[in-house]
C-alpha positions in Angstrom: 160.4 178.2 100.5 159.6 175.1 98.6 160.2 174.4 94.9 156.5 175.0 94.4 155.5 178.3 96.2 151.7 177.0 96.5 153.0 174.3 98.9 154.0 177.2 101.3 150.3 177.5 101.8 150.1 173.9 103.4 151.3 173.5 107.0 151.3 170.8 109.5 151.1 171.4 113.2 150.5 168.7 115.8 148.3 171.2 117.7 145.9 171.9 114.7 143.7 169.1 113.2 145.8 166.4 114.9 148.7 167.2 112.7 147.0 166.8 109.4 148.2 169.0 106.5 145.9 172.2 106.5 145.7 175.4 104.6 147.9 178.0 106.5 145.9 180.2 108.7 142.9 177.9 108.6 141.7 174.6 110.2 140.8 173.3 106.8 142.6 170.0 106.2 144.0 169.4 102.7 142.1 166.1 102.7 138.7 167.8 102.9 139.6 169.9 99.8 140.9 166.8 97.9 137.6 164.9 98.8 135.6 167.9 97.6 137.5 167.9 94.3 137.2 164.2 94.0 133.4 164.5 94.6 133.1 166.9 91.7 133.0 170.2 93.4 134.4 173.1 91.4 137.0 175.5 92.8 134.4 178.2 92.8 132.1 176.0 95.1 135.1 175.3 97.4 136.2 178.9 97.8 132.7 180.0 98.8 133.7 178.5 102.2 136.6 180.9 103.2 139.4 179.6 100.9 141.0 181.2 97.9 141.5 179.6 94.4 145.3 179.4 95.3 144.4 177.4 98.5 142.5 174.9 96.3 145.4 174.7 93.9 147.8 174.3 96.7 145.8 171.4 98.1 145.7 169.8 94.6 149.5 170.3 94.3 150.1 168.7 97.8 147.8 165.8 97.0 149.8 165.1 93.8 153.0 165.0 95.8 151.8 163.2 98.8 149.0 160.6 97.7 147.0 159.1 100.4 145.4 155.7 100.6 141.6 155.5 100.8 140.4 154.0 104.0 138.3 151.7 101.8 141.0 150.5 99.3 142.3 147.0 99.2 145.7 145.9 98.0 145.9 145.0 94.3 144.6 141.6 93.7 142.8 141.3 97.1 139.3 140.2 95.9 138.4 138.3 99.1 134.9 138.5 100.1 133.7 138.7 103.7 132.6 135.4 105.0 130.8 136.6 108.1 127.4 137.3 106.4 
């Protein structure tokens, strides 16, 4: 058991979703839940799709402890523009 019992709802398994952190017993990646929250979805809207409010809270807790970089982010101060246009 972890210090935050909600994190026990988050699992990783190389045979499920390519090893991405998922909600236990589902194939729902934590990243999908975090993206939905970031996009403005409410917990109620998210749980309409097979999850529980505790699952959403667990994903948010996991995201706070394990931040991920956006695929579109640049290092701070990198304002270079593409020259291939």
